[in-house]
C-alpha positions, 0 to 999 in steps of 0.5 A: 936688778939695780940697787939704789945708791944711798949716801949717808953723811955722818958716823955719829949715833944716828948714822951708825944706827941707820947703817945697821938698819940698811944692812939687810936692805937692797941699797948700795950705801956710801957712808961718809965722814971726814973723821976716819976714827968715827967708823966702826971696825967692821961694816955691813957688806952693802956699805962702803966707808969714805973718810975723804972730803964729803963733797967728793962723795956728793960729786960722785953720786950716781943718778937717782941717789938718795942723800941723807945728812946727819954729820957731827956739825951743823956747818958741815950739814949745810955745806953737804946739803948745798952741794947735794941739792945742786947735784941733780943726779941726787933724787932726794936730799934729807937733813936731820934736824928740827923745823927750826934748823930747816927754816935756817937752812932754807934761808941760807941755801936760798941766799946761796943761790940754790934752786928754790924747788930743790930747797923746798923738796929737801926732807927735814926733819927726816924719817916717816911720821908717827915715830916720836922716840929720840933713840938713835935706833928708832930714828934709824928705823924711821929713816930706813922706812922713808928710804924704802918709800922714796926708792919704791916711788922712784922705781915706780915712776921710772918703770911707768916712764918706760912703759909710757914711752913704749906705748907711745911708739 
C-alpha cells in the first residue's frame, strides 16, 4: 500500500511535536529545516530530515504530497508557500498562522502571480477545528488529524476515479 508523502517545514516547537504525532502513522515524512542544529538527535523511522534549501524539498515532492509549513520565519514561510502552491504535484498546502497572516499571505501570493484557486485552497490556519489549546502537542494533534482527513479524502477520490474509469469501459 502506497504511503502518502508529507512535507513538514520547520523544526521548531510545533514542528517537533508534529513529527512525534506523525511517527506511528502511515506517512512518509520529509522534515525540512535549513538549520541542521534545529533537528533532534534521533528521528522516527518514517521521517527523513533535510537541512538543505527547503525549496529543493518542495521541488522533489511526489504526486499527491501534503506540505505543511511552520518555519522559524514568516519570510521563509511565504517563500515555501509560494513554491509549494506553484507545484501541482502537491495536493494540499498548509501554513501555520492566524487569519491576519493568511490575509497578508494571500495578498502577497496573488501579487506574485500564484494561481488564485491554489491561493484560496491554501490551509491557514492549520489543524482541525475545535481545539483551542496553543500547546505545541495539541496543535500537532489537530494538524495530524487534519493530515489523516486530507489523506483519506485524496485516497477515496483516487479510488473512485479508478472505479469510474473501469466502469466507463
